[in-house]
C-alpha positions as a Markdown table, in Angstrom:
| # | Residue | x | y | z |
|---|---|---|---|---|
| 1 | Met | -97.3 | 57.4 | -28.9 |
| 2 | Leu | -97.7 | 55.2 | -32.1 |
| 3 | Tyr | -95.2 | 55.4 | -34.8 |
| 4 | Gly | -96.2 | 54.8 | -38.4 |
| 5 | Pro | -94.4 | 54.5 | -41.7 |
| 6 | Gly | -91.7 | 57.2 | -42.0 |
| 7 | Ser | -91.7 | 58.1 | -38.4 |
| 8 | Arg | -89.7 | 56.8 | -35.5 |
| 9 | Pro | -89.0 | 57.6 | -31.9 |
| 10 | Ser | -85.9 | 59.7 | -30.9 |
| 11 | Leu | -83.1 | 57.7 | -29.4 |
| 12 | Asp | -84.1 | 58.9 | -25.9 |
| 13 | Glu | -87.7 | 57.8 | -26.6 |
| 14 | Ala | -86.6 | 54.4 | -27.9 |
| 15 | Thr | -84.4 | 53.9 | -24.8 |
| 16 | Arg | -87.4 | 54.8 | -22.5 |
| 17 | Ile | -89.8 | 52.6 | -24.4 |
| 18 | Leu | -87.4 | 49.6 | -24.4 |
| 19 | Ser | -86.5 | 50.1 | -20.8 |
| 20 | Thr | -90.2 | 49.9 | -19.9 |
| 21 | Ala | -90.9 | 46.9 | -22.1 |
| 22 | Met | -87.8 | 44.7 | -21.5 |
| 23 | Pro | -88.7 | 43.4 | -18.0 |
| 24 | Ala | -91.8 | 41.8 | -19.5 |
| 25 | Tyr | -89.7 | 40.2 | -22.3 |
| 26 | Glu | -87.2 | 39.0 | -19.7 |
| 27 | Ala | -89.9 | 37.5 | -17.5 |
| 28 | Ala | -91.3 | 35.6 | -20.5 |
| 29 | Gly | -87.8 | 34.4 | -21.5 |
| 30 | Val | -87.9 | 36.3 | -24.8 |
| 31 | Ser | -85.0 | 38.0 | -26.4 |
| 32 | Leu | -85.5 | 41.1 | -28.6 |
| 33 | Ala | -83.1 | 41.9 | -31.4 |
| 34 | Leu | -82.9 | 45.3 | -33.0 |
| 35 | Glu | -81.8 | 45.1 | -36.7 |
| 36 | Thr | -78.8 | 47.1 | -37.9 |
| 37 | Tyr | -80.6 | 49.4 | -40.3 |
| 38 | Glu | -79.9 | 52.0 | -42.9 |
| 39 | Gln | -81.8 | 54.8 | -41.0 |
| 40 | Val | -80.0 | 54.3 | -37.7 |
| 41 | Pro | -76.2 | 54.5 | -37.4 |
| 42 | Thr | -74.7 | 51.4 | -35.7 |
| 43 | Arg | -73.2 | 53.5 | -32.9 |
| 44 | Asp | -76.7 | 54.9 | -32.1 |
| 45 | Leu | -78.3 | 51.4 | -32.1 |
| 46 | Leu | -75.6 | 50.2 | -29.7 |
| 47 | Gly | -76.0 | 53.3 | -27.5 |
| 48 | Val | -79.7 | 52.5 | -27.0 |
| 49 | Ile | -79.1 | 48.8 | -26.3 |
| 50 | Asp | -76.3 | 49.7 | -23.8 |
| 51 | Ala | -78.5 | 52.3 | -22.1 |
| 52 | Val | -81.3 | 49.9 | -21.7 |
| 53 | Gly | -78.9 | 47.4 | -20.2 |
| 54 | Ser | -80.9 | 44.2 | -20.6 |
| 55 | Ala | -79.2 | 40.9 | -21.5 |
| 56 | Ala | -82.4 | 40.0 | -23.4 |
| 57 | Leu | -81.9 | 43.0 | -25.8 |
| 58 | Gly | -79.4 | 42.6 | -28.6 |
| 59 | Val | -78.7 | 43.0 | -32.3 |
| 60 | Cys | -80.1 | 41.4 | -35.4 |
| 61 | Leu | -77.0 | 41.7 | -37.6 |
| 62 | Asp | -77.6 | 42.6 | -41.2 |
| 63 | Pro | -74.3 | 44.1 | -42.3 |
| 64 | Ala | -75.7 | 44.9 | -45.8 |
| 65 | Asn | -78.1 | 47.4 | -44.4 |
| 66 | Val | -75.5 | 49.8 | -43.0 |
| 67 | Val | -73.9 | 50.5 | -46.4 |
| 68 | Ala | -76.7 | 53.1 | -46.9 |
| 69 | Gln | -75.2 | 55.0 | -43.8 |
| 70 | Leu | -71.8 | 54.8 | -45.5 |
| 71 | Glu | -70.8 | 52.3 | -42.8 |
| 72 | Ser | -68.5 | 49.4 | -43.4 |
| 73 | Pro | -70.2 | 46.0 | -43.1 |
| 74 | Arg | -67.0 | 44.6 | -41.5 |
| 75 | Ala | -66.9 | 47.4 | -39.0 |
| 76 | Cys | -70.6 | 46.9 | -38.1 |
| 77 | Thr | -70.0 | 43.2 | -37.6 |
| 78 | Glu | -67.1 | 43.9 | -35.3 |
| 79 | Gln | -68.9 | 46.7 | -33.3 |
| 80 | Thr | -72.0 | 44.6 | -32.7 |
| 81 | Ser | -70.4 | 41.2 | -32.1 |
| 82 | Arg | -70.9 | 41.1 | -28.4 |
| 83 | Leu | -74.7 | 41.7 | -28.7 |
| 84 | Val | -75.7 | 39.7 | -31.8 |
| 85 | Lys | -78.8 | 37.5 | -31.3 |
| 86 | Asn | -79.3 | 36.6 | -35.0 |
| 87 | Val | -77.8 | 37.2 | -38.4 |
| 88 | His | -79.2 | 37.8 | -41.8 |
| 89 | Val | -77.4 | 35.8 | -44.5 |
| 90 | Lys | -77.4 | 37.4 | -47.9 |
| 91 | Asp | -75.0 | 38.9 | -50.4 |
| 92 | Phe | -75.1 | 42.3 | -52.1 |
| 93 | Ala | -73.4 | 44.2 | -54.9 |
| 94 | Phe | -73.1 | 47.5 | -56.7 |
| 95 | Ala | -73.8 | 47.9 | -60.4 |
| 96 | Arg | -73.6 | 50.9 | -62.7 |
| 97 | Gln | -76.9 | 52.2 | -63.9 |
| 98 | Asp | -77.7 | 52.5 | -67.6 |
| 99 | Gly | -75.8 | 55.4 | -69.0 |
| 100 | Trp | -73.0 | 55.0 | -66.5 |
| 101 | Val | -74.4 | 57.7 | -64.2 |
| 102 | Gly | -75.1 | 56.4 | -60.7 |
| 103 | Phe | -75.1 | 53.0 | -59.1 |
| 104 | Thr | -77.7 | 50.4 | -58.0 |
| 105 | Tyr | -77.1 | 48.7 | -54.6 |
| 106 | Ser | -79.0 | 45.5 | -54.5 |
| 107 | Gly | -78.9 | 41.8 | -53.6 |
| 108 | Ala | -76.7 | 39.3 | -55.3 |
| 109 | Arg | -76.5 | 35.5 | -55.4 |
| 110 | Met | -74.5 | 34.3 | -52.4 |
| 111 | Gly | -70.9 | 34.3 | -53.3 |
| 112 | Asp | -71.3 | 36.5 | -56.3 |
| 113 | Gly | -71.4 | 39.8 | -54.4 |
| 114 | Leu | -69.2 | 41.8 | -52.1 |
| 115 | His | -70.2 | 40.6 | -48.7 |
| 116 | Asp | -67.5 | 38.8 | -46.8 |
| 117 | Tyr | -69.8 | 36.4 | -44.9 |
| 118 | Gly | -66.7 | 34.4 | -43.8 |
| 119 | His | -65.8 | 37.5 | -41.7 |
| 120 | Val | -69.2 | 37.3 | -40.0 |
| 121 | Leu | -68.6 | 33.6 | -39.2 |
| 122 | Asp | -65.1 | 34.4 | -37.8 |
| 123 | Val | -66.2 | 37.3 | -35.7 |
| 124 | Ile | -69.7 | 36.3 | -34.5 |
| 125 | Arg | -69.2 | 32.5 | -34.4 |
| 126 | Pro | -73.0 | 32.0 | -34.7 |
| 127 | Arg | -72.9 | 28.2 | -34.6 |
| 128 | Glu | -70.8 | 28.1 | -31.4 |
| 129 | Arg | -73.0 | 30.7 | -29.8 |
| 130 | Gly | -76.4 | 29.2 | -30.9 |
| 131 | Ile | -77.2 | 32.3 | -33.0 |
| 132 | Asn | -79.7 | 31.8 | -35.8 |
| 133 | Glu | -78.6 | 32.5 | -39.4 |
| 134 | Val | -81.6 | 33.7 | -41.3 |
| 135 | Val | -81.5 | 33.4 | -45.1 |
| 136 | Glu | -82.7 | 36.6 | -46.7 |
| 137 | His | -82.5 | 38.1 | -50.3 |
| 138 | Trp | -82.6 | 41.5 | -51.8 |
| 139 | Leu | -83.8 | 40.0 | -55.1 |
| 140 | Pro | -83.9 | 42.6 | -57.9 |
| 141 | Arg | -87.1 | 42.8 | -59.9 |
| 142 | Gln | -87.2 | 40.2 | -62.6 |
| 143 | Ala | -89.0 | 40.2 | -65.9 |
| 144 | Asp | -91.9 | 38.2 | -64.6 |
| 145 | Ala | -93.2 | 36.1 | -61.7 |
| 146 | Glu | -91.9 | 32.8 | -63.1 |
| 147 | Thr | -88.3 | 34.2 | -63.5 |
| 148 | Thr | -88.5 | 35.8 | -60.0 |
| 149 | Ile | -89.4 | 32.5 | -58.4 |
| 150 | Arg | -86.8 | 30.6 | -60.3 |
| 151 | Thr | -84.1 | 33.1 | -59.4 |
| 152 | Glu | -85.1 | 33.1 | -55.8 |
| 153 | Arg | -84.9 | 29.3 | -55.6 |
| 154 | Asp | -81.5 | 29.5 | -57.2 |
| 155 | Trp | -80.3 | 32.1 | -54.7 |
| 156 | Thr | -81.7 | 30.1 | -51.8 |
| 157 | Arg | -80.0 | 26.9 | -53.0 |
| 158 | Ala | -76.7 | 28.8 | -53.4 |
| 159 | Thr | -77.0 | 30.3 | -50.0 |
| 160 | Leu | -77.7 | 27.0 | -48.3 |
| 161 | Glu | -74.9 | 25.3 | -50.2 |
| 162 | Tyr | -72.6 | 28.1 | -49.1 |
| 163 | Leu | -73.7 | 27.7 | -45.4 |
| 164 | Arg | -73.2 | 23.9 | -45.6 |
| 165 | Ser | -69.7 | 24.4 | -47.0 |
| 166 | Thr | -68.8 | 26.4 | -43.9 |
| 167 | Leu | -69.8 | 23.8 | -41.4 |
């Protein structure tokens, strides 16, 4: 069965699909990382990975995503630590919407938001374990393309400077 936008397999189907596919990945020397995601609770993601039981199947840790499930990024980091294959490096923040009703959850310049990336470094130890740290942004819409590009470059520089400062 093919799954398109807005649809996904059940946990049992995902386990079956991955159990069938993983031997080919293993034979090719390829690891597969399933991202922590707002639509799948971390415990369910880990349940599927554990049920498949392949050392080549793990987690792409993006602690910012799980906030939409009302999960703690710190708890997600700790729960997934043994299976992490790569990490998304970004910051995030909450801001009041105009009129003070509701909140916006979006990206923030690294170091200006709420994400405790130092905790990820302490728990996951990506550099000791050879785990990739992938710079990613949730850049809010800017006034125009030029401002968006300039802001993205600034955020990228800030993230790289942050990462270098933790070496």
